[in-house]
N, C-alpha and C positions, 0 to 999 in steps of 0.2 A: 388576759382580758384586754380588750381594746380600751384605750384611755377614755374614762368617762368624761363626757362633755362638761365644760365649765360654763355656767351661766352667771354673769355678774352685771346685771343692768343697773350699775351705780351711776346715775345720771343727775347732773345738776341743771334743773330748768329754772332760768331767770327770765321772766317775761317782760316785754315792753309793749306799750301801746295797747293794753288790753285790760279788761276788768278783772277784779279779784275772783269773781264768780267763774269767769272763763278759765282762768289759771287753775282754780280749784277743780273744775270739771276735768281738765286734762290730768291732774294728779289722781283723780278718782279712777280714770281709765288705766293709768299706769299701775296703780295699786291693784286693780282688778286683774290686770295681766300678770302681775307679780304673783298674786295669790293662786291663780289658775295654773301657772307654770310650776309653782311649788307643789300643787296637788299632783301634777303629772310626774314630777321628780320623785315624790314620795311613793307613788305607785311603782315606778321603776326600781326604786330602792328595795321594795318588798320582793319584787321578782328576783333581784340579785341575791338578797338574803336567803330566799328559799332555795336558790340554786347553789350557792357556794358555802353557806354555813352548814357543813355536812357533819353527819355522825360518822366517826371513824369506824372502819370495819374492824371486827374482832379478828384475832389471829386464826380462829377456826374458819371464819369466812374467807380470809385471804388464802388459807391452805386449800379450801375447796375450789376456789376460783383458779388459783395457779396450777394446782395439781391436775385439774380437769383440762386446762389449756395445754399443759405439757404432754399429758397422755394422748390428747387428740392431735396436736400439731407438732410435737417434738420439743426438745429443750429450748430451741430458739424462740419459742412462743413467749417465754417469760424472761426478759432481759434483767440484768443486774439492776439497772436504773428503775425499771418498773416495780420490781419487788421492794426495793428500798423506799420508793415513793409511796407504795401502799402501806408500808410499816411506819413511815414517818409522818408526823402531823405538822412538822415545821413549815413546809411549803404552803399547806392549806391555811395555817394560822397567819402567815405573812400575806397571803392573798385576801383573807378576810379583813385584816387590819387595813390593807391598802384601800379596799373598796369602802370600808367604813370612813376612813379619813377623807376620801374624795367626796362622798355624799355629805359629810359634816361640813366640808369646805363650801360646797354649793349652798347649803342651808344658811351658813354664816353670812355668806355674801348677800343672800336675799334678805336676811334680817337687817343688814346695813342699809338696804334700799329704803325700807320703811322708816328707819331713823333719819335718813337723809331727807326724805320727802316731808317728814313731820317738822323738820327744822327750817324748811324753806320760807323765805319771805316772799309771799305771793305777789306783792306789788312791785318787786324789784325788776331790774332790767335783765333781759335774756338776749344774748348775742346770737346771731344767725349761726355762728360757729358751734355753739353748744347745742342748738337745736339739731344741727346736722350730725354732730357726734352722737347725740342721744338716739337719733333715728337709726344710725348705723349699728349701735349697740343692740337696739331692739331687733334689728334685722339679724344680727349675729345670733341672738338668743333663739329666734325662730328657726334659723338654719340648723342650729345644734339640736333643738327638740325634734325637728323633722328627720334629720339624718339618724338620730339615735333610735327613733321609733321604727323607721324603715329597716335599719340594721337588725333590730330585735325581731321584727316581723319575719325577716329572712333567716334569722338564726335564733330560734326559740331557746329560752333558758330552762330547758328541762333539767331538773336536778339529778344529783347522783343517786338518790334513793330510787327514783323512777328507773334509771339505767340498771341499777342493781336488781330491782324487781323484775325487769324484762329478762335479765340474764337468768334469774332464778326460775322464771316461768318456762324458759326454753329448756332448762335442765329437768324440770318436772315433766315436760312433754317427752323428753328423751327417755326418762325413767318410767314413762307410762303411768304416772301418778295423776290421772286426769281430773279427779275430784279436787285435789289441791290446786292443780293448774287453773281450773275454772274459777275457783275462789280468788286466786291471785290475779287472774285476768280482770276480774271485776274491780279489785283494788287498783290495778293499773289504770283502768278506764276512769275511775273516780279521781285519781291523781291528775290525769290529763284534763278532765273537765274542770277541776279546780284551778289548774294552771291557766287554761284557756280563758276562764272567767276573769282572772286577775289581769291577764294580758290584754283582753278586750277592754277592761276598765281603764288600763293605762293608755290604750290607743284613743279612747273616747276623751279622756282628760287632756291628752296631747292635742287632739283635734280642736277642742274648745279653746285651749290656750293659744294655739297657732292662729285660729280664726280671729280671736280678739287681738293678738299681736299684729296681725296684718292690718287691722283697722287702726290700731295705735300708730303703726308705722306710717300709714297714709296720712293720718291726722298730723303727725309731726312734720310731714313734708309740705303741708298746706295750712299750717297753723294760723297764719295771718288772715287767711281768707275764710276760715270756718267760723260758724256762729256757735253760741252756747247751746242752741237747740241741736246742732249737728253733733256736738260732743255728747250731750245727754242721750241722743239716739244710739250712740255706740254702746253706752252703758246698758241701755235697755235691750239692745240686740244681744248683748252678752248674756243677760238673764234669760232671754227667750231661747237662746241656743242651748243653755244648760237644761232647760225644761223639755226640749224636744230631741236632744241627741240620743236619748235612750231608744227612741223609735227608729233611728237611722241604722240601716244594715251595716254591720261591721266591715263588710267587704267594700262598701261605698266609702267608708272612712279611710280604709287602707288605700283605695284608689286615689282619693283626694290628696293624701299625704305623699303618694308617689308623684302626683302632678306637681305638687309644691317642690319636691326634690328635683324633678326634671327642669323646672323653671330656674332653680338655683344654679344648675349646671349650664344653662344656655343664656340666661340674661346677663349682660355685662355688669350691671350694678351688683347683682347678687353674687356673681363670680368674684368681683372685687372684694366684697365684704367677707366672703368665704375664706379668702386668702390672707386676711388681716387677723392678727392675733387679738384676742380680747384685751390683752394688756396694752397694746398699741391704741386700741379704740378708747380705752379708759383715759389714756394720757391726753387724748383730744388734741393732737398736734396739727 
């Protein structure tokens, strides 16, 4: 599995020359972006769990699959490595644990964000350096969310059960057991619908988070010039988007995420941030 993207928007905002209300407004936008990003991450985690937390095949199932392959394609159709992999649960358990640890790490980092913001002294000074670093970290988070969503859109995480059911369906057709095949085809269709609903939900949550992240990113770049009203309007637009996104065609959302990805690959600023590790950004050198 490709390395799961790491989001860690752990930023210290120390503001100067501004009211406490204005600083609090920015923190509200930051926390809103954090919450929406976490919702998207949780949706992707569900997709991964459904895909990789698999039920181990029984020996009878493995016999049916491998013997059918050998009879049809010859002994070379089932390699030593494939047979051992089917019989062993070690590799799958390692993958499950790796994915779980990566998602746990992401969630832990986001929990630290809230703790950091809660402990801020809103009236204290913020240097331009920290504002710049925080803006880059938000940009990095947006890039990771978009890249991850586009990758999964192009590489759906259909689980092993679905693949096994499709194989069984083909075997039933070959055996001319059409009644059983029709019932299994309906089960397959239901599995695909369930996956698609979860995937579309993840895309919508990503779109909401990215849209709000874009506004936050712009806000951090023009902080000294924006008013409290400008900041509050970002918060309101976030609420409005959540209420209207259900009516947006999922293909339009996919297109917009692709536009974001294209921008990241062509714009010099976004290209620079893409090539900086999140750990370097956190150090704010």
